[in-house]
N, C-alpha and C positions, 0 to 999 in steps of 0.2 A: 503491499498500500502504498502509495504515494501523494505530496502535497504540494499545491504550487500557486503560484501569482499566473494568474492568464487575461489576456486580453480577448474577449470575445468579439465575432462579426460584426455586433452591432457599437461596437464602441466602446462597449460597459467593461469593467476592469471587476475581479474578484478572486475569491479564493478557492481551489478547487482542491477534490481527491482522485485520485485517480487509482483505478483496479482495471488492472490489465491493461485494456486498450479503450477502455470508457473514463468518461470523467463528468465528476459531480458538481456544480460549482455553489456553495456555501450561500442561502438568504439573508444577506447579513440584515433586512428588513424585519427578519423574523428572529432574530439574535443570534443569528452567526457571525464567523468571528470578521473584521475588517481589516484588519491583517494575516499576514502569515503567522506571526510570532504570536499573538492573541490565542493560535492552534497549538502551533509546537510550544508556547511555554506553560498549557495548561499542563492541569499535574499528572494526564492521563493524555498524553495526543493522540495513542489508538484510539482509545474510547472515543476522544473528542472526535479523531475523525471519521469513527462510523457512524456516531449520531449523526454528521453532516451527513453522509450521505445515505443512511437512512431518510432523514429530514427534505432531502431534495426531491424535487418532482420529475423531473428529465434527466434522460442521461445522453452528454457528447460522446462523439469521436475525439479521441485528441487531436487529431488533423485539422478539427473544427476552431480550435483555440490556440491561439501566441501567444506563446511561454516567456515570460518577463524573467527578469532577474530574481532569483527568490530573496531580497532580502529589503528589509525594511529602513532601519537606523540600524544596525549593527554594525561596528567596525569588524575590518575583516583583519588578521594577522595570519604570519608565516612563518614557517619553519624551514629552518635550514638545513641543509647537508646531513638529510636522515637517509639517505642510501647513499653504496657505495660509488654508483654513479655519479652524486651532486659532489662526492669527495673527490673523485678525480679529474672531474668540469672543472673546480674550481681552481685546484692546483694547477691544471694547464693554462686557465686564462690569467693565472695572478703569480706569475713566476715569482715574483717577489715574496710574496702573502702568504703563498702555498701551504704553507707549515701551518700556518692559524687554522686552515680549513681544515689539516689533519687533526689539528689535536681538539678542534669541536666535533668534530666525528665522534671520539672515544670519552669527548672529557662527559664528565656528570650533567653541566649543563646543558641544555641546548641551545644554538641558534634560533631566536625568535625572533619578527621585527614587526612593525604595523606595515600592512602592504596596502591597504586601501582604507575609505571612507565609504559610504554609498553612492555619490555621485562621482564616485571614479571607476564605479562597475557596471561591466554590459549584461544583458544577459543575449540567450541564444538569437542569434540571426543579426546580430548589431555586430561591430567591427571593434574588433579593440586596436589603441592607435600605436605605433611608434615613436618614441623620441624624435623630436626636431634634431638633435646630436648626437645619435649612437646609429653606428656602424654596422651592430654585432649585437642584434636581438632574437632573442628565441622565445617560445610558448614554453611554461614547464605546466604539465597534465600533472594533476595534483588530486588527491581525494579530499574532501573537505567536509570536516568538521562542523555538524552545526550543532550549538551548546545554546544550552536554553539559561538563565543569569545564575542557576545555582553550579553550572558548569558540568551539566549532567550531558554528554551527547544523546540529543534525542534525534539524529536525524544523518544523513549524510548527500550530499552533493557532490558536481563535478566543478572542479575550480583549475583557472589558466592561471598561474602568475606570469605575467609578461617579466620576463629580466634581459636588463641592458649588458650584456656579456663586458663588454669590453669598459665601460664607467664601471660596474662591479670590480672587474680584474685589474685595474690602472689604480686602485685604490679602496681598500676598506673599507673606509670612511665615504667613499660614495654610495654606499649601500645605498641608503635612501632614495637618492637620486637616478640610482639602477632599477629598484623597484617599483618607486610612487610615484605616478603621474597621471595625467586625463586618458583613461581608455587603459590602464595598467594591469585589469584582472578582470576576467568573466567568469560568470557561476551560471549553474543552470543543468539542465532544465527543469527540475525538480529535486524533492526532500524525499530521499526513501526516508521510512520512519526506520527508526534501530531497529524493529524487529523483526523490519522484515527484509534485514541486507543479508547478503549468502555470508557463512563463517569467513573471517578475516584472510585466513591463510589462502582463501579459493578467489578472491578478489583480484580480477587482472586489470590490468590498465592499458590504455592501446590509443597512440596518437597518428594520427593523417595529416598533413599537409600537402596540400594539392596546388599547382602553378599554372597557371594557363591550361586547366584541366585535365595535367596529371597528373601523377604521383610525384612530390618532391621527397619525399623523408614519411617512414616510416618509423616506429619502434613501437616495445612491449616491455613490459616490466609486472611485479607484483606488489600488493600490501604485504606479503610474507615477507621481499626482498628488505624491508624496512627496518634499519636498525635498533629502534627504538620501538616500546609501544606507546600506539596512543594514547593512553591513561596519562603515562607520564608527561608526555606534551602539553597537554590539557592542564596539569598538576604545577608546570612550572610558569605556566601561563597565567594562571590565578594568583600567583604570590604577586601579594600586595595590591591586588587588582581587584577591581566591583567592575563587571559588566551589568549594568542594569537593562540591558536591553537586548544580553543574550551576545554573542560574539560567533564569529565565524570563524576557523584558525584550516588553514592549507597546509596540508598533514608532512609537503616538501617533495620533490619529483626523484624518482629513478629512469630519464626518459630523458635524455638533455642530444639534440642535433650536434653532427661534428664541427669540427674548430671550422672550417670552411664554409657552413651552412648561416645563415641570416634571414628572417622574416625578412620581406619585401611587399610592398601594395597592391592588393589583388589576389592575395594570398588565401585557401579556406583551409582552416583549420576545423579537423573534427577531434575529438576526444572520447572516447566511450572505456564507461567502468562498468562491471558487470555489477549487475543488482539495480544500476538507478538509469543508464541508459546514453546517451549520447549528445554532447556541447559542440556546438557546428558557430563557428565565428567566420569572418572576414576580418581582412585588416590593414588598416591606412595609418599614413604616415599624419603626425601634428603639424601642423602649418602655424606658421609664425613665430617660430621659434629655433634657434637654433642654427 
């Protein structure tokens, strides 16, 4: 069972519950949730979703709705160097500071950073953006943890932590500029409630990038390849922090394109994660800067 923010053919927007290929929209006028967070932060999100499903008068096909980014006013945070492939990539891009990333991979304290605010997030079918001053930028497909204010993992969605490898590699202190900018993050298409996800060891992650209608890069990994348990990342994120609106945590990437690859305007990015679906976005370059 999944939940999502959707826009219907008449232009109306609402909170939807998805079961199989069918979709039912909550009636906000009859007490249904007006935001996705209202559902996700309920004492029992599964029971709340089932209540919405039973009360809805009609079912639609998922193809009849446009999916919006599944975020209200939460911050998006990221975790870095949680896969061996990421450790190697950071060492390759940052010759002078590679040892720092080696130490982060094995240290008790993980790398955590503020990735995006809601205004910097795009949803399915929209375009992620390349900074005007980068020449080496890649998508980072990641399992995104959807957390309530108590920091319980109430669901999962797909995230793309778009990253400027040239900026980050030049100096680790440039990480905020390499990670956080307009259109730097994509989320969607829906949130799979925790009880309905496959076992973590069986969750596969796949990336496909198309250029001019042809495959330009493909890669695969699994959540089983992560070096840290998800709960460990959540525990560190919650230290001395309060997230009254909940928070979304990108858990790190195990897929990094080769060093000679960079995203270009017009590319199409498709990220598929078992139990969730596929997040597809385009690519455009930020104008008026750099």
